[in-house]
C-alpha positions as CSV (number, residue, x, y, z in Angstrom):
1,M,-15.4,-2.6,10.9
2,I,-13.9,-1.7,7.5
3,F,-14.4,1.3,5.3
4,T,-16.9,-0.4,3.0
5,S,-19.1,-1.7,5.8
6,F,-22.4,-0.2,6.8
7,N,-21.1,0.1,10.4
8,F,-18.3,2.5,9.2
9,L,-20.8,4.7,7.4
10,I,-22.5,5.2,10.8
11,F,-19.3,5.3,12.8
12,F,-17.5,8.0,10.8
13,P,-20.2,10.7,10.8
14,I,-20.7,10.2,14.5
15,V,-17.0,10.5,15.2
16,I,-16.8,13.7,13.2
17,I,-19.7,15.3,14.9
18,I,-18.4,14.4,18.4
19,F,-14.8,15.3,17.4
20,F,-15.8,18.9,16.5
21,L,-18.1,19.2,19.6
22,F,-15.2,18.4,21.9
23,P,-13.0,21.3,23.2
24,Q,-10.1,21.7,20.8
25,K,-7.4,20.7,23.3
26,Y,-9.1,17.4,24.1
27,R,-9.8,16.3,20.5
28,W,-6.8,14.1,20.2
29,H,-7.9,12.3,23.3
30,F,-11.2,11.5,21.6
31,L,-9.4,10.4,18.5
32,L,-7.4,7.9,20.5
33,F,-10.6,6.5,22.0
34,A,-12.3,6.3,18.6
35,S,-9.3,4.7,17.0
36,Y,-9.1,1.9,19.6
37,F,-12.9,1.5,19.5
38,F,-12.5,1.1,15.7
39,Y,-9.7,-1.5,16.0
40,I,-11.3,-3.4,18.8
41,N,-14.4,-3.9,16.6
42,L,-12.2,-5.9,14.2
43,K,-10.9,-8.4,16.8
44,P,-10.6,-7.2,20.4
45,V,-7.6,-9.4,21.4
46,Y,-5.4,-7.9,18.7
47,A,-5.9,-4.4,20.3
48,L,-3.6,-5.7,23.1
49,L,-1.0,-6.5,20.5
50,L,-1.2,-3.0,19.1
51,A,-1.0,-1.6,22.6
52,G,2.1,-3.8,23.4
53,V,4.0,-2.5,20.3
54,T,3.0,1.0,21.3
55,L,4.3,0.5,24.9
56,I,7.6,-1.0,23.6
57,T,8.1,1.9,21.2
58,Y,7.3,4.5,23.8
59,I,9.7,3.1,26.4
60,F,12.6,2.6,24.1
61,T,12.3,5.9,22.3
62,R,12.4,7.7,25.7
63,L,15.5,5.7,26.7
64,I,17.2,6.3,23.3
65,D,16.5,10.0,23.6
66,N,17.8,10.2,27.2
67,P,21.4,11.6,27.4
68,K,22.1,9.2,30.3
69,F,22.0,6.3,27.9
70,A,23.9,8.0,25.0
71,N,26.5,5.3,25.1
72,H,23.9,2.6,24.7
73,K,21.7,4.2,22.0
74,K,22.6,1.6,19.4
75,S,22.0,-1.4,21.7
76,L,18.7,0.1,22.8
77,L,17.6,0.6,19.2
78,V,18.5,-3.0,18.3
79,V,16.5,-4.3,21.2
80,N,13.6,-2.0,20.3
81,I,13.6,-3.2,16.7
82,I,13.7,-6.9,17.8
83,L,10.9,-6.6,20.3
84,A,8.7,-4.6,17.9
85,L,9.3,-7.1,15.1
86,L,8.6,-10.2,17.3
87,P,4.8,-10.1,17.0
88,L,5.0,-9.5,13.2
89,F,7.5,-12.4,12.8
90,F,5.4,-14.7,15.0
91,F,2.1,-14.1,13.3
92,K,3.3,-13.7,9.8
93,Y,6.4,-15.8,9.4
94,Y,6.3,-18.5,12.0
95,N,4.7,-21.2,9.9
96,F,6.7,-20.2,6.8
97,V,10.0,-20.6,8.7
98,N,8.7,-23.7,10.4
99,Q,7.8,-25.3,7.1
100,S,11.1,-24.3,5.4
101,V,13.1,-25.8,8.2
102,F,11.1,-29.0,8.1
103,T,11.5,-29.3,4.3
104,F,15.2,-28.8,4.6
105,L,15.5,-31.4,7.4
106,D,13.3,-33.8,5.5
107,Y,15.6,-33.4,2.5
108,M,18.6,-34.2,4.8
109,G,16.7,-37.3,6.1
110,I,16.0,-35.8,9.5
111,R,12.4,-36.0,10.8
112,W,11.7,-33.1,13.1
113,Q,9.2,-30.3,13.1
114,L,8.0,-27.5,15.3
115,P,4.3,-27.6,16.0
116,Q,2.1,-26.1,13.3
117,I,0.1,-23.2,14.7
118,N,-2.4,-21.4,12.4
119,F,-3.1,-17.8,13.3
120,I,-5.2,-15.1,11.7
121,L,-2.8,-12.3,10.8
122,P,-3.7,-9.2,12.9
123,I,-5.0,-6.7,10.4
124,G,-2.6,-3.8,9.9
125,I,0.3,-5.3,11.9
126,S,2.8,-4.8,9.0
127,F,1.7,-1.1,8.7
128,Y,1.8,0.0,12.3
129,T,5.0,-2.0,12.9
130,F,6.7,-0.1,10.2
131,M,5.4,3.2,11.6
132,A,6.7,2.2,15.0
133,L,10.1,1.3,13.6
134,G,10.4,4.5,11.6
135,Y,9.6,6.6,14.6
136,S,12.3,4.7,16.7
137,I,14.9,5.1,14.0
138,D,14.1,8.8,13.6
139,V,14.6,9.3,17.4
140,Y,17.9,7.4,17.1
141,N,19.0,9.6,14.2
142,E,18.0,12.7,16.2
143,E,15.6,13.8,13.6
144,I,12.9,14.0,16.2
145,H,12.8,14.0,20.0
146,A,11.0,11.2,21.7
147,E,7.4,12.1,22.5
148,K,6.7,12.5,26.2
149,S,3.0,11.8,25.9
150,F,2.2,8.1,25.7
151,G,-1.2,9.0,24.3
152,I,0.2,10.8,21.3
153,V,2.4,7.8,20.4
154,A,-0.6,5.5,20.9
155,L,-2.7,7.7,18.6
156,F,0.0,7.8,16.0
157,L,0.1,4.0,15.8
158,S,-3.6,3.4,16.1
159,F,-5.1,6.4,14.2
160,F,-8.2,4.7,12.7
161,P,-7.9,5.9,9.0
162,L,-4.4,4.5,8.7
163,V,-4.1,1.6,11.1
164,L,-5.4,-1.1,8.7
165,S,-3.5,-0.4,5.4
166,G,-1.6,2.8,5.8
167,P,-0.4,5.1,4.3
168,I,2.7,4.4,6.4
169,E,3.1,7.8,8.0
170,R,6.0,9.4,9.8
171,A,6.0,10.8,13.4
172,P,7.5,14.2,12.4
173,N,4.5,14.8,10.2
174,M,1.8,13.4,12.5
175,F,2.9,14.4,16.1
176,P,2.7,18.2,15.5
177,Q,-0.7,17.8,13.9
178,F,-2.1,15.7,16.8
179,K,-0.8,18.2,19.3
180,G,-1.8,21.3,17.3
181,R,-5.1,23.0,16.7
182,L,-7.5,20.6,14.9
183,L,-10.0,23.2,13.7
184,F,-13.2,23.0,11.6
185,N,-12.3,23.9,8.1
186,Y,-15.0,23.9,5.4
187,Y,-12.6,23.5,2.5
188,K,-10.7,20.6,4.0
189,I,-14.0,18.9,4.8
190,I,-15.2,19.2,1.2
191,K,-11.8,18.1,-0.2
192,G,-11.8,15.1,2.2
193,L,-15.3,14.1,1.3
194,Q,-14.4,14.3,-2.4
195,W,-11.4,11.9,-1.9
196,I,-13.6,9.6,0.1
197,L,-16.2,9.4,-2.7
198,W,-13.6,8.8,-5.4
199,G,-12.0,6.2,-3.1
200,Y,-15.3,4.3,-2.8
201,F,-15.6,4.4,-6.6
202,M,-12.2,3.0,-7.1
203,K,-12.8,0.2,-4.6
204,L,-16.4,-0.8,-5.1
205,V,-16.8,-0.1,-8.8
206,V,-13.4,-0.6,-10.3
207,A,-11.4,-3.0,-8.1
208,D,-14.2,-5.3,-7.0
209,R,-15.8,-5.5,-10.5
210,I,-12.4,-6.5,-12.0
211,A,-11.9,-8.9,-9.1
212,I,-14.8,-11.0,-10.2
213,Y,-13.2,-11.7,-13.6
214,V,-9.6,-11.9,-12.3
215,H,-10.5,-14.3,-9.5
216,A,-12.4,-16.6,-11.9
217,I,-9.3,-16.7,-14.1
218,F,-6.5,-17.3,-11.6
219,T,-8.4,-19.7,-9.4
220,N,-8.9,-22.1,-12.4
221,I,-5.7,-21.6,-14.4
222,S,-5.7,-25.1,-15.9
223,N,-9.0,-24.6,-17.6
224,H,-8.2,-21.2,-19.2
225,N,-6.2,-20.6,-22.4
226,G,-3.3,-18.2,-22.7
227,K,-5.4,-15.4,-24.1
228,S,-7.7,-15.3,-21.1
229,L,-4.7,-15.5,-18.7
230,F,-3.0,-12.7,-20.5
231,V,-6.1,-10.5,-20.1
232,G,-6.3,-11.4,-16.4
233,T,-2.6,-10.6,-16.1
234,L,-3.2,-7.1,-17.6
235,L,-6.3,-6.5,-15.4
236,Y,-4.8,-7.5,-12.1
237,P,-2.5,-4.4,-11.6
238,I,-5.5,-2.2,-12.2
239,Q,-7.5,-4.2,-9.6
240,V,-4.7,-3.8,-7.0
241,Y,-4.2,-0.1,-7.8
242,A,-7.9,0.6,-7.5
243,D,-8.1,-1.4,-4.3
244,L,-5.2,0.0,-2.4
245,G,-5.4,3.4,-4.1
246,G,-9.1,3.5,-3.2
247,Y,-8.4,2.6,0.4
248,S,-5.7,5.2,0.6
249,L,-8.0,8.0,-0.7
250,I,-10.7,7.0,1.8
251,A,-8.1,7.0,4.6
252,I,-6.5,10.3,3.5
253,G,-10.0,11.8,3.0
254,C,-11.1,10.8,6.5
255,A,-8.1,12.4,8.0
256,K,-8.5,15.5,5.9
257,V,-12.1,16.0,7.2
258,M,-10.6,16.2,10.7
259,G,-8.0,18.7,9.5
260,I,-5.1,16.2,9.5
261,E,-2.8,16.1,6.4
262,V,-1.7,12.6,5.5
263,M,0.9,11.9,2.8
264,Q,-0.1,10.9,-0.7
265,N,0.2,7.2,-1.4
266,F,-0.3,7.0,-5.2
267,N,0.4,9.5,-8.0
268,R,-1.1,8.0,-11.2
269,P,1.6,5.2,-11.5
270,F,0.4,3.9,-14.9
271,F,1.7,7.0,-16.6
272,A,5.3,6.3,-15.4
273,T,7.7,5.8,-18.2
274,S,10.2,3.7,-16.3
275,M,10.2,1.3,-13.4
276,S,12.1,3.7,-11.2
277,E,9.5,6.4,-11.9
278,F,6.8,3.8,-11.4
279,W,8.0,3.1,-7.8
280,R,8.1,6.8,-7.1
281,R,4.4,6.9,-7.9
282,W,3.2,3.5,-6.5
283,H,2.6,2.9,-2.8
284,I,4.7,6.0,-2.1
285,S,4.6,5.6,1.7
286,L,6.0,2.1,1.7
287,I,8.7,2.8,-1.0
288,S,9.8,6.0,0.8
289,W,10.0,4.1,4.1
290,L,12.1,1.4,2.4
291,T,14.2,4.0,0.7
292,D,14.9,5.9,3.9
293,Y,15.5,3.0,6.3
294,I,16.7,0.2,4.1
295,Y,18.0,1.2,0.7
296,T,19.8,4.5,1.6
297,P,21.8,2.9,4.6
298,L,22.7,-0.1,2.4
299,A,23.7,2.0,-0.6
300,F,25.9,4.2,1.7
301,N,27.6,1.2,3.3
302,L,28.2,-0.4,-0.2
303,R,29.3,2.9,-1.8
304,R,32.9,1.5,-2.4
305,Y,31.4,-0.9,-5.0
306,K,30.0,2.1,-6.9
307,I,27.2,1.1,-9.3
308,W,27.3,-2.5,-8.2
309,G,26.7,-1.3,-4.6
310,I,23.5,0.4,-5.8
311,V,22.5,-2.8,-7.6
312,I,23.0,-4.9,-4.5
313,A,21.1,-2.4,-2.4
314,L,18.2,-2.4,-4.8
315,L,18.0,-6.2,-4.9
316,L,18.1,-6.5,-1.2
317,T,15.6,-3.8,-0.6
318,F,13.0,-5.2,-3.0
319,F,13.6,-8.7,-1.8
320,L,12.7,-7.4,1.7
321,S,9.7,-5.6,0.1
322,G,8.5,-8.9,-1.2
323,L,9.0,-10.5,2.2
324,W,7.0,-7.7,3.8
325,H,4.1,-8.3,1.4
326,G,3.9,-12.0,2.3
327,A,5.8,-15.0,3.8
328,T,5.7,-16.9,0.5
329,I,8.1,-17.9,-2.2
330,T,5.9,-16.1,-4.8
331,F,6.3,-12.7,-3.1
332,M,10.1,-13.2,-2.7
333,V,10.2,-14.0,-6.5
334,W,8.1,-10.9,-7.1
335,G,10.4,-8.7,-5.0
336,T,13.5,-10.1,-6.7
337,I,12.0,-9.5,-10.2
338,Q,11.4,-5.8,-9.2
339,G,14.9,-5.5,-7.9
340,I,16.3,-7.0,-11.2
341,F,14.2,-4.5,-13.3
342,L,15.4,-1.5,-11.3
343,S,19.0,-2.8,-11.3
344,I,19.0,-3.1,-15.1
345,E,17.7,0.5,-15.3
346,A,20.4,1.7,-12.9
347,L,23.1,0.0,-15.1
348,T,21.7,1.5,-18.3
349,N,20.4,4.8,-17.1
350,K,23.3,7.0,-18.3
351,R,23.2,5.5,-21.8
352,K,19.5,5.8,-22.0
353,K,19.5,9.5,-20.9
354,N,22.1,10.3,-23.5
355,F,20.1,8.5,-26.2
356,V,16.9,10.2,-25.3
357,K,18.5,13.6,-25.1
358,K,20.3,13.1,-28.5
359,Y,17.1,12.4,-30.4
360,K,14.8,14.6,-28.1
361,L,12.6,11.6,-27.4
362,H,11.3,13.1,-24.1
363,Q,9.4,15.6,-26.3
364,R,7.7,12.8,-28.4
365,G,4.3,11.7,-27.2
366,W,4.5,8.4,-29.0
367,Y,7.8,7.6,-27.2
368,L,6.3,8.4,-23.8
369,F,3.3,6.3,-24.5
370,I,5.4,3.3,-25.5
371,C,7.6,3.7,-22.4
372,S,4.5,3.8,-20.2
373,L,3.0,0.8,-21.9
374,F,6.3,-1.2,-21.6
375,T,6.5,-0.2,-17.9
376,Y,3.0,-1.4,-17.4
377,F,3.7,-4.8,-19.0
378,L,6.8,-5.3,-16.9
379,F,4.8,-4.6,-13.7
380,A,1.9,-6.8,-14.8
381,F,4.3,-9.6,-15.6
382,S,5.8,-9.4,-12.1
383,E,2.3,-9.3,-10.5
384,I,1.8,-12.9,-11.7
385,F,4.0,-13.8,-8.7
386,G,2.8,-10.7,-6.7
387,G,-0.5,-12.0,-5.6
388,A,-2.3,-13.2,-8.8
389,T,-1.1,-16.8,-8.2
390,E,-0.6,-18.8,-5.1
391,S,2.6,-20.6,-6.0
392,V,5.6,-20.3,-8.2
393,S,4.5,-23.4,-10.2
394,Q,1.2,-21.7,-10.9
395,G,3.0,-18.5,-12.0
396,F,5.2,-20.4,-14.5
397,L,2.1,-22.2,-15.8
398,V,0.4,-18.9,-16.5
399,I,3.5,-17.7,-18.4
400,K,3.8,-20.9,-20.3
401,K,0.2,-20.8,-21.4
402,I,0.5,-17.2,-22.5
403,F,3.3,-18.1,-24.8
404,T,2.2,-21.5,-26.0
405,N,-1.6,-21.6,-25.8
406,F,-2.8,-18.3,-27.1
407,S,-5.5,-19.6,-29.4
408,G,-9.2,-19.7,-28.7
409,P,-11.6,-17.0,-27.5
410,I,-11.2,-14.9,-24.4
411,W,-13.3,-16.3,-21.5
412,Y,-16.1,-14.2,-20.0
413,E,-19.1,-15.2,-18.1
414,N,-21.5,-12.6,-19.6
415,P,-21.1,-9.5,-21.8
416,S,-22.6,-7.2,-19.2
417,M,-19.8,-8.1,-16.7
418,I,-17.1,-7.1,-19.3
419,L,-19.0,-4.0,-20.4
420,I,-19.4,-2.7,-16.8
421,S,-15.8,-3.4,-15.9
422,L,-14.5,-1.7,-19.0
423,S,-16.7,1.3,-18.4
424,A,-15.4,1.6,-14.9
425,I,-11.8,1.4,-16.1
426,F,-12.5,4.0,-18.8
427,I,-13.9,6.5,-16.2
428,L,-10.9,5.9,-13.9
429,F,-8.3,6.4,-16.7
430,F,-10.2,9.4,-18.1
431,V,-9.9,11.2,-14.8
432,E,-6.3,10.1,-14.3
433,L,-5.4,11.2,-17.9
434,K,-7.1,14.6,-17.3
435,T,-5.3,15.1,-14.0
436,E,-1.9,14.1,-15.4
437,Y,-1.9,16.1,-18.6
438,F,-4.7,18.6,-18.3
439,P,-5.0,19.5,-14.6
440,G,-6.7,22.8,-15.2
441,K,-9.3,21.7,-17.7
442,F,-12.5,19.7,-17.6
443,S,-12.9,20.2,-13.8
444,F,-15.8,18.3,-12.2
445,F,-15.7,18.2,-8.4
446,N,-13.9,21.5,-8.3
447,N,-15.8,23.3,-11.1
448,E,-16.8,26.9,-10.4
449,N,-20.3,26.1,-11.6
450,W,-22.2,24.5,-8.6
451,V,-24.5,22.7,-11.0
452,V,-21.6,20.8,-12.6
453,R,-20.2,20.0,-9.2
454,F,-23.4,18.5,-7.9
455,L,-24.1,16.7,-11.1
456,S,-20.6,15.1,-10.8
457,Y,-21.3,14.0,-7.2
458,G,-24.7,12.7,-8.2
459,F,-23.3,10.8,-11.2
460,L,-20.6,9.1,-9.2
461,I,-22.9,8.2,-6.3
462,T,-25.4,6.7,-8.7
463,I,-22.7,4.7,-10.4
464,I,-21.4,3.4,-7.0
465,L,-25.0,2.4,-5.9
466,L,-25.9,0.8,-9.3
467,I,-22.8,-1.2,-10.2
468,G,-20.7,-1.2,-7.0
469,V,-19.9,-4.6,-5.6
470,F,-20.9,-4.3,-1.9
471,D,-20.1,-7.9,-1.0
472,G,-16.7,-8.0,-2.5
473,G,-14.9,-8.6,0.7
474,Q,-12.0,-6.8,2.4
475,F,-9.3,-4.7,0.9
476,I,-6.4,-6.7,-0.7
477,Y,-3.7,-5.2,1.5
478,F,-5.4,-6.2,4.7
479,Q,-3.6,-9.6,4.2
480,F,-0.3,-7.8,4.6
């Protein structure tokens, strides 16, 4: 059961009705039941895996928080992290490590290989594992006490809006809400439904429409010229943004309807004027997690190296980010590229700030536009290795063709496909532009005039029903 399925459109309203009919103090119990019912409907056996990670997290956080084991906190945390990571490593990285070891041994003239085992990656495992690890580390750092209720911990890791693709939430935010008064709130319900509707537009109309073109380009690289590959490269980041951003809005909106506040996951990233700002706006929950639990400890321990310590911390953090996204060389290259971009910014940041301040460039619209465009091009270039292609060789072939074979027309299957995709992108960027620079003007969903509001709802629903792609498959980030 995924958000774009017909089953979910039946499941969610029923859950909401029953949720508010339940006595307030038992609502989190019902949410736990509904969350496991939701996850079991994906693949029942993997619910046992989720329950196992939950049990490990619960037991070890209680031990870490127990004064009797104060002298063994660090050891308990290490064991906790290893046990929580084992399922993720086994399902996601086993074959990659196996193949890498075999390739190395074959190069050395030694014939030996572990058995090849092909597993379907449990959906959401990367996300709920990071949530579990974050909670354990927070308890270790005494930022939160270990939760005594196993059910609350289980709900935190299985909460159905977040379990598949995040946002990667934190226990200090979610625990008090689950244990608090989850009341019916008309304004939260309206806001949540608005986010859900816009999320469906981003996914079904923008992401899945673009995916038709992008998929046709990157699954047949050898038969396309550089111009078509360049267009596909520019479109792919929008596809990923609309896909994960759409999922995030649906997830956040579902939680909002129930009165639960979930952290923002995207903040109009394509208006960023630098890569560092871009990563403060893109997949915020993942980047904040990596910042708090990977980058900050690394940078602190490497502080004696000054700016170079920051560079090393950035490179390592984004290499791990690439590894988190996928057990492939392409994602490692992608993460390394991002680390290099951010390291260059860190090394030149002081000079850039002085230059911008001297000529007051931060007040020039043309300068901000060029910076945003340049940042977008950098990210789009990195995405050639960040999911657009399946191998490093394919990625370099794309780059080579863009620079050496740019002649010829841009490929398209039919004009209507291009027109529909461009119209969807225009609507998306119009709303993003309005929200970024004119937040108080041209209001649609929140207009004081009820006629404008309902016309806006009707227009968007009509667009989704008419040109939405309802057989476009699952969300991109389910593979992570």
